[in-house]
C-alpha positions in Angstrom: 6.8 6.2 14.3 7.9 3.7 12.3 4.7 2.7 9.8 4.7 -1.0 7.4 2.6 -1.3 4.7 2.3 -4.9 3.0 0.5 -6.7 0.3 -0.4 -10.4 1.9 -1.7 -11.7 -1.1 -3.4 -13.7 1.3 -3.0 -13.1 4.9 -3.8 -16.5 6.1 -0.5 -17.6 3.3 1.2 -15.2 5.0 1.3 -15.8 8.3 1.7 -19.8 7.5 5.3 -18.0 5.8 6.1 -16.5 9.3 5.2 -12.6 8.8 3.7 -12.4 12.3 6.7 -13.7 14.1 9.3 -11.2 11.7 6.4 -8.3 12.9 7.5 -9.1 16.6 10.6 -7.7 16.2 9.7 -4.1 13.8 8.5 -1.8 16.4 6.2 -0.8 14.0 3.1 1.8 15.6 0.5 0.8 12.1 1.0 -1.2 9.6 -1.0 -1.6 6.8 -1.4 -4.5 5.2 -3.8 -5.3 1.4 -5.1 -8.0 -0.5 -6.0 -10.0 3.1 -8.8 -12.2 0.9 -9.9 -13.1 4.1 -13.1 -12.5 5.9 -13.1 -10.9 9.3 -14.5 -14.8 10.3 -11.6 -16.2 9.4 -9.3 -14.3 11.5 -10.1 -15.5 14.9 -6.8 -16.4 15.9 -4.7 -14.5 18.0 -2.3 -14.2 15.2 -4.4 -11.8 13.2 -4.6 -9.7 16.0 -1.3 -9.2 17.6 -0.8 -8.5 20.5 0.0 -4.2 20.9 -2.3 -3.5 19.2 -5.9 -1.9 17.8 -6.4 -4.1 14.9 -9.4 -3.3 12.2 -10.5 -5.0 9.0 -12.4 -4.3 6.3 -12.9 -6.9 4.1 -14.1 -7.2 0.3 -17.3 -9.1 -0.3 -16.1 -11.4 -2.3 -15.2 -14.7 -0.8 -10.8 -15.1 -1.1 -10.6 -11.8 -2.7 -8.8 -8.5 -1.8 -9.0 -6.6 2.0 -7.3 -4.4 3.9 -6.5 -3.9 8.0 -4.2 -1.5 10.2 -3.2 -2.6 13.3 -2.1 0.7 15.3 0.0 0.4 18.8 -2.3 4.1 19.6 -5.7 4.0 19.3 -7.5 6.2 16.7 -10.1 8.8 17.2 -11.5 7.4 14.3 -11.8 4.5 11.8 -13.4 4.8 8.4 -14.1 2.1 6.1 -14.8 2.5 2.9 -14.2 5.8 0.5 -17.7 6.3 0.3 -17.6 4.5 -3.5 -20.3 1.3 -4.2 -18.6 -0.2 -6.8 -15.0 -0.3 -4.8 -16.0 -0.8 -0.8 -17.7 -3.9 -1.8 -13.8 -4.4 -3.2 -12.6 -3.4 0.4 -9.7 -1.1 -0.8 -9.5 1.8 1.6 -9.0 2.1 5.4 -8.0 5.3 7.2 -7.4 5.6 11.3 -7.5 9.4 12.2 -5.0 10.3 15.2 -5.8 14.0 16.2 -4.0 16.1 12.9 -2.9 13.2 11.0 -4.6 9.7 9.3 -3.0 6.8 7.9 -4.4 4.9 5.0 -4.3 1.7 4.0 -5.1 1.2 0.4 -5.7 -1.4 -2.3 -5.6 0.2 -5.6 -7.3 -2.2 -8.6 -5.1 -4.2 -10.7 -5.7 -3.8 -14.8 -3.6 -6.7 -15.6 -6.6 -9.4 -15.8 -8.1 -8.1 -18.9 -9.7 -4.5 -20.2 -13.1 -5.0 -17.8 -10.7 -4.5 -14.6 -8.1 -2.2 -16.4 -11.9 -0.2 -16.8 -12.4 -0.5 -12.7 -8.5 0.5 -12.4 -9.6 3.6 -14.6 -12.8 4.5 -12.5 -10.7 4.7 -9.4 -8.3 6.3 -10.5 -10.8 9.5 -11.8 -12.7 9.5 -8.5 -9.5 9.2 -6.1 -7.3 11.8 -7.8 -10.7 14.5 -7.1 -10.2 13.5 -2.8 -6.9 13.7 -3.1 -6.0 16.6 -4.2 -9.1 18.0 -2.4 -7.4 16.8 0.7 -3.4 18.0 0.1 -4.4 21.3 1.2 -7.0 20.3 4.3 -5.1 21.1 6.9 -3.6 17.5 8.1 -1.2 15.9 7.1 -2.0 12.6 5.4 -0.4 8.8 4.1 -1.0 6.3 2.4 0.0 3.1 2.3 -0.1 0.3 0.3 0.0 -1.5 -3.3 -0.8 1.6 -6.4 -0.6 -1.3 -8.7 0.9 1.2 -11.2 5.5 1.8 -11.1 5.8 5.2 -11.8 9.5 5.8 -13.9 11.6 3.5 -15.4 14.0 3.4 -12.4 10.9 1.5 -10.5 11.4 -1.8 -12.8 14.0 -3.8 -13.9 12.0 -4.4 -17.5 10.7 -0.7 -18.3 10.8 -1.1 -21.8 8.9 -4.6 -22.7 5.7 -3.5 -20.3 4.9 0.3 -21.9 2.2 -1.5 -22.7 1.2 -3.5 -20.0 -1.2 -2.4 -16.8 1.2 -1.2 -14.3 3.8 0.8 -16.4 1.1 2.0 -19.1 1.9 5.9 -20.1 -1.8 7.0 -18.6 -1.4 5.5 -15.5 2.9 7.4 -15.4 1.6 10.1 -16.0 -1.0 10.2 -13.6 1.7 9.9 -11.2 3.0 12.3 -12.6 0.1 14.8 -12.3 -0.3 13.6 -8.2 3.1 14.7 -7.2 4.2 17.4 -9.1 0.7 18.9 -10.1 -1.2 17.8 -6.6 2.0 18.0 -4.5 2.2 14.7 -3.0 5.1 13.2 -2.1 6.6 9.4 -2.5 8.3 9.5 0.4 10.6 6.3 -0.1 11.8 8.8 -2.8 12.7 12.0 -0.4 15.2 9.2 0.8 16.5 6.1 -1.4 17.2 7.3 -5.1 18.4 4.2 -5.8 17.5 1.9 -8.3 16.6 -2.0 -7.8 14.4 -0.8 -5.0 11.6 -3.0 -6.4 8.5 -4.5 -3.8 6.7 -7.4 -6.0 8.3 -10.3 -8.3 6.7 -12.3 -10.3 6.0 -15.8 -9.7 7.3 -16.8 -13.1 11.0 -18.1 -13.5 12.7 -16.8 -11.6 12.2 -13.2 -11.4 12.6 -12.6 -7.9 16.0 -14.5 -7.5 17.5 -12.3 -10.4 15.6 -9.2 -8.8 13.9 -9.0 -11.9 10.8 -6.4 -10.2 8.4 -3.7 -10.0 8.3 -0.9 -7.5 4.3 -1.3 -6.6 3.8 -0.5 -3.0 4.3 3.1 -1.8 3.7 5.5 1.7 2.7 9.3 -0.5 2.8 11.7 2.4 1.4 15.7 2.3 4.7 17.6 1.7 4.7 18.5 5.5 4.4 14.9 7.2 7.1 13.4 4.0 9.3 16.0 5.3 9.9 13.9 8.2 11.0 10.9 6.4 14.1 9.7 8.0 15.1 6.0 6.2 12.7 3.7 4.1 13.3 0.4 3.1 12.3 -3.0 1.3 12.7 -6.4 3.0 13.2 -8.7 1.2 14.8 -11.2 3.3 12.6 -13.6 3.7 9.6 -14.5 1.1 5.8 -13.5 2.8 4.4 -13.5 0.0 4.8 -12.1 -4.0 5.7 -9.0 -2.8 7.3 -7.6 0.1 6.7 -5.3 2.7 8.3 -1.5 2.5 9.1 0.4 6.2 8.8 4.1 6.5 9.9 5.9 9.3 9.4 9.4 10.5 10.0 12.1 12.8 6.5 12.1 13.4 4.8 12.2 16.9 2.8 9.3 16.9 
């Protein structure tokens, strides 16, 4: 089973930059996209409904903002749009596809980088999300949450970690939230389960030569239940093409789909 997750920073922009042509050759079973920045009525072109996939979009109410998508080669038995929390569902941050005992989720956590108000939204999201993750960890299903988590976990996950310890995305409290998720609750960062290498970033600032010099952050994850994570065979970040300020994460699981 191959799953790709990608923050498009505008799916129409990513399309113009060749994302869908690249995707045709990736043999992905599920594709999870974040930050579509579009309403479904703006995505009538067939390019946004790749052949061979069932395509689902969950848009933000605000035009040109947030939004998630999920493409699946297999027809899901059930699709859940939203977390059931109005504050976050109006921003289009959660889309889940269920296949038997497996759930694949496209999730886009809030960023707090634009100011204190948005950081408070991020804290509320994290506070609401943790109990759900605790409950699901032991409910007998297998889950993989794919998307932009807007947190770099450890110094290995961003180049300039010393100068970013007071910035949203690398705050001690955010990193401690991930510590708890992994070490106490028992979820697994599947990428790090098989790829311990440094400089494996998924986002770069558009300022200066950040991408050219690989001065980036690893913000995009596939976080899974332990049994599913134990089936990971390989993980990579596709950095050769610039579809967005983020790069696609490609994960292969030895798991039936």
